[in-house]
KESE-724739 format. One record per residue: y, x, z of N, C-alpha, C, CB in turn; residue in one letter; residue number from 1. Coordinates in steps of 0.1 Angstrom, whole numbers, plus 5000, padded with zeros to 4 digits. Glycine has a CB too. Layout:
! KESE-724739
Y | X | Z | Y | X | Z | Y | X | Z | Y | X | Z | a | NUM
...
END
This chain:
! KESE-724739
4990 | 5010 | 4999 | 5002 | 4998 | 5001 | 5012 | 5008 | 5001 | 5003 | 4987 | 5016 | x | 1
5022 | 5005 | 4991 | 5035 | 5012 | 4988 | 5042 | 5012 | 5002 | 5044 | 5005 | 4975 | x | 2
5048 | 5019 | 5008 | 5059 | 5020 | 5018 | 5071 | 5027 | 5017 | 5055 | 5023 | 5028 | x | 3
5083 | 5020 | 5026 | 5096 | 5026 | 5023 | 5097 | 5034 | 5036 | 5108 | 5015 | 5021 | x | 4
5102 | 5045 | 5037 | 5106 | 5053 | 5048 | 5120 | 5057 | 5049 | 5098 | 5065 | 5048 | x | 5
5127 | 5052 | 5065 | 5139 | 5057 | 5064 | 5142 | 5061 | 5078 | 5149 | 5046 | 5058 | x | 6
5149 | 5074 | 5074 | 5151 | 5084 | 5086 | 5164 | 5076 | 5095 | 5156 | 5103 | 5080 | x | 7
5163 | 5079 | 5107 | 5176 | 5071 | 5115 | 5181 | 5083 | 5123 | 5172 | 5057 | 5127 | x | 8
5194 | 5083 | 5127 | 5200 | 5093 | 5135 | 5211 | 5088 | 5146 | 5208 | 5103 | 5126 | x | 9
5211 | 5074 | 5146 | 5220 | 5066 | 5157 | 5213 | 5054 | 5156 | 5236 | 5064 | 5155 | x | 10
5214 | 5049 | 5169 | 5218 | 5056 | 5183 | 5205 | 5067 | 5188 | 5220 | 5042 | 5195 | x | 11
5196 | 5068 | 5180 | 5189 | 5079 | 5185 | 5180 | 5083 | 5171 | 5179 | 5075 | 5199 | x | 12
5175 | 5095 | 5171 | 5167 | 5101 | 5160 | 5153 | 5092 | 5160 | 5165 | 5117 | 5162 | x | 13
5150 | 5090 | 5148 | 5137 | 5082 | 5144 | 5132 | 5079 | 5130 | 5139 | 5071 | 5150 | x | 14
5124 | 5072 | 5129 | 5120 | 5067 | 5115 | 5114 | 5055 | 5115 | 5111 | 5076 | 5107 | x | 15
5120 | 5046 | 5105 | 5115 | 5033 | 5105 | 5108 | 5032 | 5089 | 5128 | 5022 | 5107 | x | 16
5095 | 5028 | 5089 | 5086 | 5028 | 5080 | 5079 | 5013 | 5078 | 5077 | 5039 | 5084 | x | 17
5084 | 5007 | 5066 | 5078 | 4991 | 5062 | 5071 | 4993 | 5051 | 5090 | 4979 | 5059 | x | 18
5061 | 4984 | 5050 | 5056 | 4979 | 5038 | 5067 | 4975 | 5027 | 5047 | 4968 | 5041 | x | 19
5065 | 4980 | 5013 | 5073 | 4976 | 5004 | 5076 | 4963 | 5002 | 5071 | 4981 | 4995 | x | 20
5065 | 4954 | 5006 | 5068 | 4940 | 5002 | 5074 | 4935 | 5016 | 5054 | 4930 | 4996 | x | 21
5078 | 4944 | 5027 | 5081 | 4938 | 5039 | 5073 | 4932 | 5048 | 5089 | 4931 | 5037 | x | 22
5075 | 4928 | 5061 | 5065 | 4924 | 5070 | 5072 | 4913 | 5081 | 5060 | 4937 | 5078 | x | 23
5065 | 4904 | 5088 | 5069 | 4898 | 5099 | 5066 | 4904 | 5109 | 5067 | 4887 | 5101 | x | 24
5057 | 4913 | 5110 | 5052 | 4919 | 5123 | 5058 | 4936 | 5122 | 5034 | 4917 | 5124 | x | 25
5060 | 4937 | 5135 | 5067 | 4952 | 5139 | 5063 | 4960 | 5151 | 5082 | 4951 | 5141 | x | 26
5060 | 4971 | 5150 | 5057 | 4977 | 5163 | 5067 | 4988 | 5165 | 5043 | 4983 | 5164 | x | 27
5068 | 4992 | 5177 | 5077 | 5001 | 5181 | 5070 | 5013 | 5187 | 5086 | 4996 | 5190 | x | 28
5068 | 5026 | 5181 | 5058 | 5033 | 5184 | 5064 | 5044 | 5193 | 5050 | 5038 | 5172 | x | 29
5059 | 5048 | 5204 | 5065 | 5059 | 5213 | 5055 | 5067 | 5217 | 5073 | 5054 | 5227 | x | 30
5061 | 5082 | 5216 | 5052 | 5093 | 5217 | 5053 | 5095 | 5233 | 5056 | 5107 | 5206 | x | 31
5043 | 5102 | 5239 | 5041 | 5107 | 5253 | 5050 | 5118 | 5253 | 5026 | 5112 | 5256 | x | 32
5046 | 5127 | 5262 | 5055 | 5139 | 5268 | 5059 | 5148 | 5257 | 5048 | 5148 | 5281 | x | 33
5056 | 5148 | 5244 | 5061 | 5157 | 5233 | 5075 | 5150 | 5231 | 5051 | 5159 | 5219 | x | 34
5078 | 5139 | 5232 | 5091 | 5136 | 5228 | 5092 | 5134 | 5214 | 5099 | 5145 | 5232 | x | 35
5082 | 5137 | 5205 | 5083 | 5138 | 5190 | 5085 | 5122 | 5187 | 5068 | 5144 | 5181 | x | 36
5089 | 5122 | 5173 | 5088 | 5111 | 5164 | 5076 | 5110 | 5156 | 5099 | 5112 | 5156 | x | 37
5069 | 5099 | 5159 | 5054 | 5097 | 5153 | 5056 | 5093 | 5140 | 5045 | 5087 | 5161 | x | 38
5058 | 5102 | 5131 | 5059 | 5098 | 5117 | 5046 | 5095 | 5111 | 5065 | 5107 | 5110 | x | 39
5037 | 5100 | 5111 | 5022 | 5097 | 5107 | 5018 | 5086 | 5109 | 5013 | 5104 | 5112 | x | 40
5017 | 5081 | 5124 | 5013 | 5071 | 5132 | 5021 | 5056 | 5124 | 5017 | 5074 | 5149 | x | 41
5036 | 5059 | 5124 | 5043 | 5049 | 5117 | 5039 | 5046 | 5100 | 5058 | 5052 | 5119 | x | 42
5034 | 5056 | 5096 | 5031 | 5055 | 5083 | 5019 | 5048 | 5079 | 5030 | 5068 | 5079 | x | 43
5007 | 5052 | 5089 | 4996 | 5043 | 5088 | 4998 | 5029 | 5092 | 4987 | 5047 | 5095 | x | 44
5005 | 5024 | 5101 | 5007 | 5013 | 5105 | 5016 | 5003 | 5091 | 5016 | 5015 | 5120 | x | 45
5024 | 5011 | 5085 | 5031 | 5005 | 5076 | 5022 | 5003 | 5063 | 5042 | 5013 | 5074 | x | 46
5013 | 5011 | 5059 | 5003 | 5009 | 5051 | 4992 | 5001 | 5051 | 5000 | 5017 | 5048 | x | 47
4992 | 4993 | 5066 | 4982 | 4983 | 5068 | 4992 | 4969 | 5070 | 4971 | 4986 | 5081 | x | 48
5004 | 4971 | 5064 | 5012 | 4958 | 5064 | 5021 | 4956 | 5076 | 5001 | 4946 | 5063 | x | 49
5023 | 4965 | 5086 | 5032 | 4965 | 5097 | 5043 | 4971 | 5097 | 5028 | 4967 | 5106 | x | 50
5057 | 4967 | 5099 | 5068 | 4975 | 5101 | 5066 | 4983 | 5113 | 5079 | 4969 | 5101 | x | 51
5068 | 4998 | 5111 | 5068 | 5005 | 5124 | 5078 | 5013 | 5127 | 5057 | 5013 | 5126 | x | 52
5086 | 5016 | 5137 | 5097 | 5021 | 5143 | 5093 | 5032 | 5152 | 5105 | 5011 | 5149 | x | 53
5095 | 5046 | 5150 | 5091 | 5057 | 5160 | 5104 | 5063 | 5166 | 5082 | 5068 | 5154 | x | 54
5109 | 5064 | 5177 | 5120 | 5069 | 5181 | 5119 | 5078 | 5188 | 5127 | 5063 | 5184 | x | 55
5129 | 5089 | 5191 | 5130 | 5099 | 5202 | 5136 | 5093 | 5212 | 5136 | 5111 | 5198 | x | 56
5127 | 5091 | 5224 | 5133 | 5082 | 5233 | 5138 | 5094 | 5246 | 5119 | 5069 | 5239 | x | 57
5136 | 5104 | 5245 | 5140 | 5114 | 5254 | 5142 | 5126 | 5247 | 5132 | 5116 | 5264 | x | 58
5149 | 5137 | 5254 | 5148 | 5151 | 5249 | 5160 | 5152 | 5235 | 5130 | 5154 | 5244 | x | 59
5165 | 5142 | 5233 | 5174 | 5143 | 5222 | 5189 | 5143 | 5227 | 5171 | 5131 | 5211 | x | 60
5199 | 5144 | 5215 | 5213 | 5146 | 5219 | 5218 | 5136 | 5227 | 5222 | 5148 | 5208 | x | 61
5224 | 5137 | 5239 | 5225 | 5127 | 5247 | 5217 | 5119 | 5255 | 5229 | 5123 | 5243 | x | 62
5205 | 5124 | 5254 | 5194 | 5116 | 5263 | 5189 | 5122 | 5273 | 5181 | 5112 | 5256 | x | 63
5182 | 5115 | 5281 | 5175 | 5123 | 5294 | 5166 | 5136 | 5289 | 5166 | 5113 | 5303 | x | 64
5165 | 5147 | 5296 | 5158 | 5156 | 5289 | 5144 | 5156 | 5292 | 5162 | 5168 | 5291 | x | 65
5140 | 5148 | 5300 | 5123 | 5145 | 5303 | 5125 | 5130 | 5306 | 5115 | 5155 | 5317 | x | 66
5108 | 5126 | 5309 | 5107 | 5114 | 5308 | 5112 | 5106 | 5323 | 5092 | 5112 | 5304 | x | 67
5122 | 5103 | 5324 | 5130 | 5099 | 5335 | 5142 | 5095 | 5333 | 5130 | 5108 | 5344 | x | 68
5144 | 5082 | 5341 | 5159 | 5076 | 5340 | 5161 | 5071 | 5327 | 5171 | 5086 | 5344 | x | 69
5153 | 5066 | 5319 | 5154 | 5062 | 5305 | 5161 | 5047 | 5305 | 5138 | 5062 | 5297 | x | 70
5174 | 5046 | 5301 | 5180 | 5036 | 5300 | 5170 | 5023 | 5292 | 5193 | 5040 | 5293 | x | 71
5170 | 5010 | 5297 | 5161 | 5002 | 5292 | 5166 | 4996 | 5276 | 5160 | 4991 | 5304 | x | 72
5178 | 4999 | 5276 | 5186 | 4997 | 5264 | 5183 | 5004 | 5252 | 5199 | 4999 | 5266 | x | 73
5177 | 5017 | 5255 | 5170 | 5026 | 5245 | 5159 | 5016 | 5235 | 5160 | 5038 | 5255 | x | 74
5149 | 5009 | 5242 | 5141 | 5000 | 5238 | 5144 | 4989 | 5234 | 5134 | 4997 | 5246 | x | 75
5152 | 4980 | 5240 | 5159 | 4968 | 5237 | 5166 | 4968 | 5221 | 5170 | 4968 | 5248 | x | 76
5172 | 4980 | 5218 | 5179 | 4985 | 5208 | 5170 | 4986 | 5196 | 5186 | 4998 | 5211 | x | 77
5160 | 4993 | 5200 | 5146 | 4997 | 5191 | 5142 | 4981 | 5187 | 5130 | 5006 | 5202 | x | 78
5139 | 4971 | 5197 | 5133 | 4961 | 5192 | 5142 | 4951 | 5183 | 5125 | 4954 | 5203 | x | 79
5156 | 4953 | 5190 | 5163 | 4945 | 5179 | 5167 | 4948 | 5167 | 5174 | 4942 | 5183 | x | 80
5163 | 4966 | 5161 | 5163 | 4970 | 5147 | 5150 | 4963 | 5142 | 5163 | 4987 | 5145 | x | 81
5141 | 4962 | 5148 | 5127 | 4959 | 5140 | 5129 | 4942 | 5138 | 5112 | 4964 | 5150 | x | 82
5138 | 4937 | 5146 | 5140 | 4922 | 5145 | 5150 | 4919 | 5132 | 5146 | 4915 | 5161 | x | 83
5159 | 4925 | 5132 | 5170 | 4928 | 5121 | 5160 | 4933 | 5108 | 5182 | 4943 | 5126 | x | 84
5150 | 4940 | 5108 | 5144 | 4941 | 5096 | 5137 | 4934 | 5091 | 5139 | 4947 | 5096 | x | 85
5133 | 4922 | 5098 | 5125 | 4911 | 5095 | 5115 | 4907 | 5102 | 5120 | 4913 | 5087 | x | 86
5112 | 4914 | 5113 | 5098 | 4914 | 5122 | 5102 | 4903 | 5134 | 5094 | 4933 | 5129 | x | 87
5094 | 4893 | 5135 | 5093 | 4881 | 5141 | 5083 | 4881 | 5153 | 5089 | 4871 | 5132 | x | 88
5072 | 4891 | 5150 | 5064 | 4893 | 5161 | 5065 | 4908 | 5159 | 5050 | 4885 | 5161 | x | 89
5064 | 4913 | 5175 | 5068 | 4926 | 5180 | 5060 | 4933 | 5188 | 5080 | 4926 | 5185 | x | 90
5054 | 4943 | 5190 | 5045 | 4949 | 5195 | 5049 | 4965 | 5203 | 5035 | 4949 | 5185 | x | 91
5046 | 4967 | 5209 | 5050 | 4983 | 5213 | 5036 | 4991 | 5216 | 5060 | 4984 | 5228 | x | 92
5038 | 5003 | 5208 | 5024 | 5012 | 5210 | 5030 | 5025 | 5220 | 5016 | 5018 | 5191 | x | 93
5022 | 5030 | 5228 | 5029 | 5038 | 5238 | 5017 | 5049 | 5235 | 5030 | 5030 | 5255 | x | 94
5019 | 5062 | 5233 | 5008 | 5073 | 5235 | 5010 | 5080 | 5249 | 5009 | 5085 | 5223 | x | 95
4998 | 5085 | 5252 | 4997 | 5091 | 5266 | 5007 | 5100 | 5268 | 4985 | 5098 | 5269 | x | 96
5013 | 5101 | 5281 | 5022 | 5114 | 5281 | 5016 | 5125 | 5288 | 5035 | 5111 | 5288 | x | 97
5000 | 5123 | 5288 | 4995 | 5136 | 5293 | 4994 | 5137 | 5310 | 5006 | 5147 | 5286 | x | 98
4985 | 5147 | 5313 | 4981 | 5148 | 5328 | 4996 | 5155 | 5337 | 4966 | 5160 | 5328 | x | 99
4994 | 5150 | 5348 | 5005 | 5159 | 5356 | 4997 | 5169 | 5364 | 5015 | 5150 | 5367 | x | 100
5000 | 5183 | 5362 | 4993 | 5192 | 5370 | 5002 | 5196 | 5383 | 4990 | 5203 | 5363 | x | 101
4995 | 5198 | 5394 | 5005 | 5200 | 5406 | 4997 | 5214 | 5409 | 5005 | 5187 | 5420 | x | 102
END
């Protein structure tokens, strides 16, 4: 399935990948402790007919340096972007942040 990929840089770094024909389903994809943007995971979802948005939710310019004190508005803004892209059904996919070693 053909997909369209849009790099984002405001209000956060990210990528929005959508099926070429559009979709009423969307997923916010969040990486764990790496903080990376999940390009490949977003592409796989889009190839299956689901709009996918992956964002850098910490560690970027003006963001918390680690996984702590993340404003909820970070996530509501991402869900809003999926909604304005045509998604009416939205899920969130989070990948493990790994183990904490003491």
